[in-house]
N, C-alpha and C positions, 0 to 999 in steps of 0.2 A: 119305752121312749122318753117317758118322762124323767126316769131315772138318768137315762144319757143326758138329757139337757140340763138337769141339775147338775151333773158331774162335771160337765163342760163349763158350766158357769161357775163352779166353785174352783176349777182350775184356772181359769181366767183371771177370776179375783185374786187368787194366791200370786200369779205372775205380776199382777199390777202392783204388788208390794216391792218387788225388785226391779222395776223399770221406772225410771225417773219420769214424772209427768211433765208435759210440755211446759206447764206453768211455773216449774222449779228451775228449768234451764233458760239461761238469757245470754245472747251474745253481746258483749259490750267492747266498745273501744275507746281509747284514750282521747280526749280532747285536748290537743297540745296547747291551744289559745288559752286554757284555765288550768294547766297543769305545769308542774315545774319537777326537774331532777337537778338538785343541789349538792354541795359538798363543802366542808370546812376542813382546813388543815392548817397546822401550826407552821409559822415563818420565824426564822430567827429564836426558836425556841418558845418565847412567850406570847408573840402577835399571832392572829389568826387571818389566813387569807380565805375569802368566800367565793366560790365559783358555782357555775352552773353549766348545763348542755342546753343549747336551744332547740336542736333537731332531734326528734325522738317519736317513737310511736309504740303502741301496745294495745293488747287484746286480753280480754278477761272472759272466760266461759263461766258464767256466775251461777251457782245452784242457789236459788233464793232460799230454799229450806234449810239448808245446811252449807255455809260458806266454805268449810273444810273439805267439801267434795268439788270446789272451784278449781279452775286452772288460770294461771297469771303469766304473761309473758310479754316482755317489751324489748326494744333495741334502741340504741343511741349511736348517732353518728359522732364519733370521736372527734372530728374536724370542727363541730360545733361548740367545743369548749370555749368559756367566756370567763375572765377573772378582772374584766374591766381595765385590762392593760395589754395593749396589741402585742408587746415586744414579749412578754410573759406567755401569751397565749400562742404565739409561733413557737416558742420553746417547748411549751407542753405538747404541741402537735408533733414534734420532731422525734427522731430515733431515741433522743435521750428520755422521751417518757412514753407517751402513747403510740408513737410511730403511726399516726393517723393514715398515712398513704398505704402502709402496708397491711394495718389493722383497721379499717376503716369503721367498723361497728364494735360496740360492746353490747353483750346480750344477756338477758336472765329468762330462764325457764323453771317454772314452779315444778316441785317433785311432791310437796305436802303442805298442807295448811292445818296447823293444830290449834285448837281451841287453848286460849290462856285465861280468860275472863269475859265478862261482858263486853261484846264487841272487839275484843283483843285477841289477837292470833300470833303464832309464830310461822312466818312464811319461809319454808326452806326450799332451796332450789340450787341449779347449776348457774354460776355467774362466769361469763368469759369476758376478760379483758386482756389486750395485748397477746391474743392468741393463747391464752392459759386459762383453763377452766377448773373453778373451785367450788366446792359445796359451801353456801353460805346461809345464814338465817337471819331473817329481819323481822323486826317487831312491827306487825300490821295492826292498824286500827280501821275499823269499819265505821265512817262517821255519819252514816244514814243516807238518806235520799230525799230529793227536793225538784220540784218542777221549776224549770227555768220560764221566763216571759213568754217562751214559745210553746209551752205546754210539753216539752220534753223532759221526761223525769231522768234526773241525774243522780248518779251515786257517786259517793266521795270517799275516798281511801288515802291513808298516809302510811308510809312504811319508812323504817329507818334501820341503819347497821353501821358498824365500824368495819372498815377494810383496811387491812395491813398491806401497802404498795408493793412491798417485795415479793409477797406471795404470788403476785401477778406480774413479776419480772420488772417492776418499775422501781429500779434500784439506785436511780441518778441522786446523788447528793453532793454537799461540800461542807467541809469542817470549819467552824468557826474558830477564832483565835482563843476563845474562852473553853474550847473543847466540846461545845454542843455541835449540832448540826443545823444547815440552813433551813431544811425542809422536814417537817414532822413524817414519822413513819405510817401513822395512821390517820385516815380520813374518815370523817363522819358523814355518811351518805343520807340524805333526806329526800324523800319522793312523795310529793303531792298529787294526787291523781284525781280528776272529774272525768268521769265516764258517761258514755251515752249509749243507748242501744244501738246497734248497727242498723237496725230495721229502721229507725228514725232517719238516719242519714239518707237510706235508700227512698224511703218515702218522700223525703224533701227534694232528692234529685229528679223524682218523676214529676 
């Protein structure tokens, strides 16, 4: 009987090494009020247009012991694009670019997170824009965690990558007299995320 108890204990201890502990798993959601998804793209070859999306959401299944085991996803409403110019924004929402009516969302779902250095990672995943899904890699930085004035522990992340427009079917352009093009082919995407535990939101709602 004693041998059986010891064997059972050893088996359970062994299984514990392969089952993530509750303490290492944490469900986070993006706080849109303190996050941003922005982009920069060349205009007339030499100048730069800055823009962002104002309507988005995201979730992170965070493994606190090993970020590489985490999952990240977010979705962006393409109609929320803003470049501080109403006429240009309407053009960007049209069929010439994002075709926001037909493709209302752009989405990202992670497939792997690989360590690159201290608090630095390569975030790999599927990015869908304009109905086209491509594999992309983003440089991801974990900026740590801090408690806000209400005692909620926030975790901060930053990610960035370059996106080639034509890879996602965004091919509209015009040629300059000098031979260049009006709009650059590559956009620099920068994502700043402030996240909070989902449990904190649920507790506040109660």
